[in-house]
Legacy VTK file of the C-alpha trace (Angstrom):
# vtk DataFile Version 3.0
C-alpha trace
ASCII
DATASET POLYDATA
POINTS 297 float
-0.110 -0.038 0.062
2.795 2.366 0.450
3.429 2.125 -3.039
0.786 2.635 -4.038
-0.503 5.888 -2.190
3.432 6.831 -2.829
2.197 7.235 -7.102
-1.651 8.007 -6.605
-0.646 11.060 -3.815
2.736 11.795 -4.691
2.443 15.560 -5.391
2.370 15.657 -1.908
4.306 13.641 -0.039
7.860 14.127 0.332
8.846 10.679 0.109
8.051 6.986 0.821
9.764 4.395 2.566
9.157 0.447 1.469
9.934 -1.898 3.557
9.963 -5.902 2.426
7.534 -4.396 -0.834
7.393 -5.103 -4.536
7.042 -2.885 -7.569
3.518 -1.131 -7.987
0.659 -2.711 -9.910
2.334 -5.804 -9.486
-0.141 -8.157 -9.916
-2.120 -6.723 -12.431
-5.299 -6.932 -10.814
-5.171 -10.913 -10.932
-4.891 -12.510 -7.697
-3.900 -15.718 -9.157
-0.788 -13.723 -10.029
0.795 -12.661 -6.721
2.149 -15.551 -5.779
4.646 -15.190 -8.756
4.450 -12.097 -9.458
4.450 -10.492 -6.251
5.679 -12.681 -3.730
8.215 -15.942 -4.818
9.529 -13.063 -7.835
9.203 -16.325 -10.105
8.010 -13.897 -13.269
9.790 -11.323 -14.321
8.680 -7.813 -13.969
7.787 -6.392 -17.844
9.602 -2.981 -16.340
8.379 -1.624 -19.628
5.510 -2.568 -19.770
5.082 -0.991 -16.326
6.592 2.153 -16.646
4.057 2.032 -19.601
0.892 1.740 -17.159
1.871 3.833 -14.865
2.437 6.205 -17.401
-0.772 6.056 -18.720
-2.584 6.106 -15.629
-0.951 9.144 -14.771
-1.498 11.151 -17.862
-5.839 9.945 -16.993
-5.454 11.296 -13.768
-5.894 8.215 -11.819
-2.914 9.130 -10.249
-0.712 11.813 -9.848
1.674 12.987 -12.351
4.945 10.655 -12.914
6.798 13.976 -12.866
5.357 14.627 -9.219
7.687 11.639 -7.937
10.754 13.252 -9.464
10.644 15.566 -6.055
10.698 13.113 -3.604
12.241 10.899 -1.784
12.514 6.924 -1.705
13.562 4.377 1.355
13.874 0.874 0.072
14.338 -1.797 2.258
14.844 -5.615 2.696
15.729 -8.905 3.649
17.810 -11.099 1.462
16.085 -14.488 4.080
12.910 -12.476 3.286
10.467 -15.842 2.611
7.375 -14.582 2.310
8.458 -11.694 -0.772
11.431 -12.162 -2.464
14.792 -9.821 -2.199
14.154 -9.753 -6.179
10.955 -7.370 -5.516
12.926 -4.961 -4.028
15.147 -5.033 -6.555
12.232 -4.057 -9.286
11.033 -1.577 -6.953
14.004 0.181 -7.186
14.850 -0.033 -10.598
10.844 1.331 -10.946
11.770 4.445 -9.631
14.673 5.221 -11.336
12.507 5.504 -14.086
11.560 9.077 -12.423
13.812 9.727 -9.748
17.625 10.895 -9.269
19.735 7.833 -8.191
20.678 10.444 -4.667
17.436 10.693 -3.962
16.727 6.219 -4.073
18.081 3.983 -0.647
17.773 1.106 -1.225
19.269 -1.718 1.213
19.237 -5.429 1.401
20.492 -7.065 4.312
21.306 -10.784 3.917
20.352 -11.682 7.602
17.125 -10.268 7.993
13.756 -12.089 7.360
10.430 -10.504 6.611
9.761 -8.236 9.465
9.999 -4.653 10.493
13.193 -3.884 11.787
14.584 -2.471 15.262
17.558 -2.153 17.530
16.282 -4.273 19.813
12.770 -5.242 20.556
11.338 -8.208 18.792
12.177 -12.025 17.424
15.826 -13.002 16.197
16.465 -10.520 12.511
16.469 -14.046 10.480
13.167 -14.884 11.327
9.901 -14.221 9.810
7.335 -14.653 12.160
4.859 -12.494 14.147
4.457 -10.172 15.088
7.291 -9.539 11.896
9.138 -6.792 13.808
12.710 -8.158 14.773
16.211 -7.306 16.496
18.333 -6.250 13.801
20.580 -4.070 15.698
19.328 -1.123 14.252
15.545 1.124 14.030
14.896 1.400 10.638
11.732 4.116 11.138
14.592 6.066 12.224
17.234 6.059 9.063
13.925 5.412 6.471
12.673 9.342 8.344
16.432 10.675 8.283
16.512 9.494 5.069
13.196 11.643 3.716
13.563 14.793 6.013
17.460 14.701 6.317
19.520 14.566 9.484
16.839 14.123 12.250
17.821 13.982 15.774
17.446 10.431 18.012
14.947 8.991 19.334
14.036 9.688 22.599
10.896 8.110 24.823
7.972 8.280 23.227
5.500 10.519 26.154
3.554 12.427 23.491
0.030 10.684 23.381
-1.532 7.583 21.126
-5.448 8.835 20.189
-7.805 6.298 18.218
-9.941 7.844 15.399
-13.000 6.265 13.990
-12.244 5.590 9.861
-15.772 5.045 9.296
-15.686 8.938 9.110
-13.354 9.411 5.983
-14.296 6.965 3.304
-18.453 5.457 2.484
-19.469 2.327 2.939
-19.171 -0.934 5.251
-15.383 -0.859 6.512
-15.513 -4.687 6.590
-16.172 -4.771 3.119
-13.294 -2.214 2.948
-11.460 -5.249 4.410
-10.587 -1.727 6.782
-10.460 -1.915 10.948
-13.284 0.116 12.748
-10.076 2.497 14.262
-7.244 3.909 13.271
-3.941 5.380 15.645
-2.528 8.685 16.065
0.924 9.796 18.135
0.676 12.907 19.448
4.457 14.188 20.019
4.495 16.536 23.091
5.012 19.290 21.131
2.570 18.924 18.928
0.002 18.050 21.544
1.204 21.983 23.646
0.381 23.863 20.060
4.113 23.032 18.288
4.028 23.087 14.241
4.690 19.045 13.174
5.410 17.534 10.516
3.012 14.537 9.736
4.348 10.438 8.689
1.411 7.898 7.619
2.821 4.536 9.157
1.267 1.803 7.590
1.300 -1.846 8.814
2.048 -5.037 7.157
0.240 -8.079 6.550
-0.671 -10.376 9.550
0.320 -7.216 11.366
-3.054 -5.869 12.687
-4.438 -5.627 15.830
-5.679 -9.126 15.374
-2.817 -10.386 15.252
-0.380 -8.947 17.443
-2.554 -6.582 19.492
-0.415 -2.537 20.053
3.013 -3.663 18.782
2.944 -2.065 15.492
2.610 1.292 16.746
4.663 1.309 19.923
7.038 -1.196 18.863
8.524 0.196 15.992
10.251 3.118 16.613
8.195 5.799 15.195
6.457 7.245 17.844
10.187 8.119 19.540
11.911 9.637 16.181
8.389 11.692 16.278
8.887 12.400 19.594
12.026 13.642 19.266
10.841 15.420 16.082
7.664 16.641 16.386
6.433 14.432 13.750
3.126 13.334 14.667
2.431 9.355 12.989
-0.477 8.537 11.910
-1.300 4.594 12.423
-3.956 3.841 9.582
-5.552 -0.224 10.372
-6.873 -2.793 7.824
-8.862 -5.480 8.797
-9.018 -9.702 8.405
-12.385 -9.540 6.504
-12.943 -11.589 3.685
-10.554 -11.385 0.382
-7.850 -10.209 3.273
-8.006 -12.443 5.777
-3.851 -12.020 6.520
-4.707 -8.083 7.372
-2.780 -7.140 4.207
-3.585 -3.810 2.527
-5.296 -4.596 -0.636
-2.658 -4.853 -3.571
-4.441 -6.976 -6.324
-8.105 -5.259 -6.585
-9.900 -7.132 -3.427
-12.116 -4.003 -2.723
-12.475 -3.123 -6.856
-10.716 -2.405 -9.958
-9.451 0.931 -8.852
-7.842 -0.071 -5.648
-4.849 1.655 -6.826
-5.624 4.717 -8.203
-6.806 7.592 -5.837
-10.227 6.364 -5.816
-9.450 2.995 -4.359
-11.161 3.113 -1.338
-8.690 2.223 1.178
-6.242 4.557 -1.140
-9.377 7.512 -0.412
-9.521 6.543 3.256
-5.731 7.375 3.916
-6.171 10.380 2.099
-9.177 11.999 3.412
-7.271 11.425 6.538
-4.422 13.178 6.294
-5.880 15.610 5.041
-8.196 16.071 7.778
-5.383 16.202 10.706
-3.502 18.810 8.619
-6.543 21.129 8.716
-7.879 20.758 5.306
-11.091 21.123 4.716
-13.102 18.417 3.141
-16.543 17.658 3.299
-16.799 14.173 5.934
-19.086 11.096 4.991
-20.559 11.796 9.220
-20.149 13.666 11.591
-17.141 14.636 13.331
-18.222 14.520 16.480
-16.753 12.322 17.769
-13.637 12.100 16.750
-10.754 12.538 19.525
-7.956 14.213 17.038
LINES 1 298
297 0 1 2 3 4 5 6 7 8 9 10 11 12 13 14 15 16 17 18 19 20 21 22 23 24 25 26 27 28 29 30 31 32 33 34 35 36 37 38 39 40 41 42 43 44 45 46 47 48 49 50 51 52 53 54 55 56 57 58 59 60 61 62 63 64 65 66 67 68 69 70 71 72 73 74 75 76 77 78 79 80 81 82 83 84 85 86 87 88 89 90 91 92 93 94 95 96 97 98 99 100 101 102 103 104 105 106 107 108 109 110 111 112 113 114 115 116 117 118 119 120 121 122 123 124 125 126 127 128 129 130 131 132 133 134 135 136 137 138 139 140 141 142 143 144 145 146 147 148 149 150 151 152 153 154 155 156 157 158 159 160 161 162 163 164 165 166 167 168 169 170 171 172 173 174 175 176 177 178 179 180 181 182 183 184 185 186 187 188 189 190 191 192 193 194 195 196 197 198 199 200 201 202 203 204 205 206 207 208 209 210 211 212 213 214 215 216 217 218 219 220 221 222 223 224 225 226 227 228 229 230 231 232 233 234 235 236 237 238 239 240 241 242 243 244 245 246 247 248 249 250 251 252 253 254 255 256 257 258 259 260 261 262 263 264 265 266 267 268 269 270 271 272 273 274 275 276 277 278 279 280 281 282 283 284 285 286 287 288 289 290 291 292 293 294 295 296
């Protein structure tokens, strides 16, 4: 979903950090092709075809102009021991972004001893493993490395003394949340200085498959070091949440069309929900789909 959201709304984003992910539209909207195209890398990604498709979608206004990508930075991290998404997909992702973004604005690291997981300095499973909560202790905090690359030099993370606040995701999208594989609530971490009226940046942190609250409780929005780096640098962190309903029982974000044929465009329901949440937190006006009286942010 990170890549999908980045391409859909690159004109308003500073960059994207992709962990254990592959190229945009890898499945071509065909669920049966997911294993070979998006996970195991057994079928080659035809880059010319992919670039042509992205350009076509941008020209039609379904995603932002590809020229917007040139102004963003991309951080890619993938483990070579990843049994779920082969690291060759990360290489394809890097090559995809190279079509529009200069090499100095792309940082891609492929770790020999890392499994399918989000890396932290000292929380989680052993670095080479790939099991719940899919957060591994690898001797470094990936959140800090990613945000430092995107924003420039940042202060080291400190104890997160701000607030984690719930918000109602149904306020930001039409339709039944379960049918769209969305959890009823998301979270936002509000750093102390932001809470006290200071000017703050904003980052959206999207969990991976099998990292919803149903799967791992609060681990993703409390143990990945995003809050600590946010606290030190006045960066609020939005944690939207997918659900385990219907065809996306693994709690993945939709990357193959389960929520409809527009899933990877501005009109994709999950992308719309995230975008509307972002606009609300930034204080921009838009017509909400229901009353905001019970919102906590």
